[in-house]
C-alpha positions in Angstrom: -130.1 -253.4 82.5 -126.7 -252.4 83.2 -124.8 -249.8 81.1 -121.2 -250.3 80.1 -119.0 -247.4 81.4 -115.8 -246.0 79.7 -113.1 -244.0 81.2 -112.9 -240.4 80.2 -109.9 -238.1 80.7 -110.6 -234.4 81.3 -107.5 -232.3 80.6 -108.0 -228.7 81.9 -106.0 -225.8 80.9 -106.1 -222.1 81.6 -106.4 -219.1 79.2 -102.7 -219.3 78.4 -102.9 -222.9 77.4 -101.0 -224.2 80.5 -102.5 -227.3 82.2 -104.3 -226.5 85.4 -105.8 -230.0 86.1 -106.9 -233.4 85.1 -109.8 -235.7 86.2 -110.9 -239.2 85.1 -114.4 -240.3 85.3 -116.1 -243.6 84.4 -119.2 -242.5 82.4 -121.6 -244.4 80.2 -121.8 -241.7 77.3 -120.4 -238.8 75.5 -123.4 -236.8 76.5 -122.6 -237.5 80.2 -119.0 -236.6 79.4 -120.2 -233.1 78.0 -122.5 -232.5 81.2 -119.4 -233.5 83.5 -117.1 -231.1 81.4 -119.7 -228.2 81.8 -120.1 -228.8 85.6 -116.3 -228.8 85.9 -115.9 -225.6 84.1 -118.5 -223.9 86.1 -117.2 -225.0 89.5 -113.5 -224.0 88.4 -113.2 -220.4 87.3 -109.2 -220.8 86.3 -110.1 -223.6 83.8 -110.5 -221.9 80.2 -110.7 -225.0 78.1 -111.5 -228.7 78.8 -110.4 -231.5 76.1 -112.0 -234.9 76.8 -110.6 -237.9 75.6 -111.8 -241.6 75.8 -108.6 -243.7 75.2 -107.2 -242.4 71.8 -110.4 -240.9 70.7 -110.9 -237.3 71.2 -114.6 -236.8 72.3 -114.8 -233.1 72.7 -113.3 -229.7 73.6 -115.2 -227.2 75.6 -114.0 -223.7 75.7 -115.3 -220.9 78.2 -116.8 -218.0 76.2 -115.2 -214.8 76.2 -116.6 -212.3 79.0 -118.5 -209.5 77.4 -116.7 -206.0 77.4 -117.4 -203.7 80.3 -119.7 -200.7 79.5 -118.3 -197.5 80.7 -121.4 -195.0 80.9 -124.0 -194.5 78.4 
């Protein structure tokens, strides 16, 4: 059985909110869109946030967690 695919748009921005990239993928579910956004964030260290849309529908926004503060001596 073939699954219908939908075009998902991945809008990537840096920590300052400025756009740093765009990708589009044909996927069969929102769950795959989440997996794709996570993989994209892992591969691209300058991406701070990814907003994913399917047409006019906002699907999800993935934000990189803040880095833990450095510990100086104990």
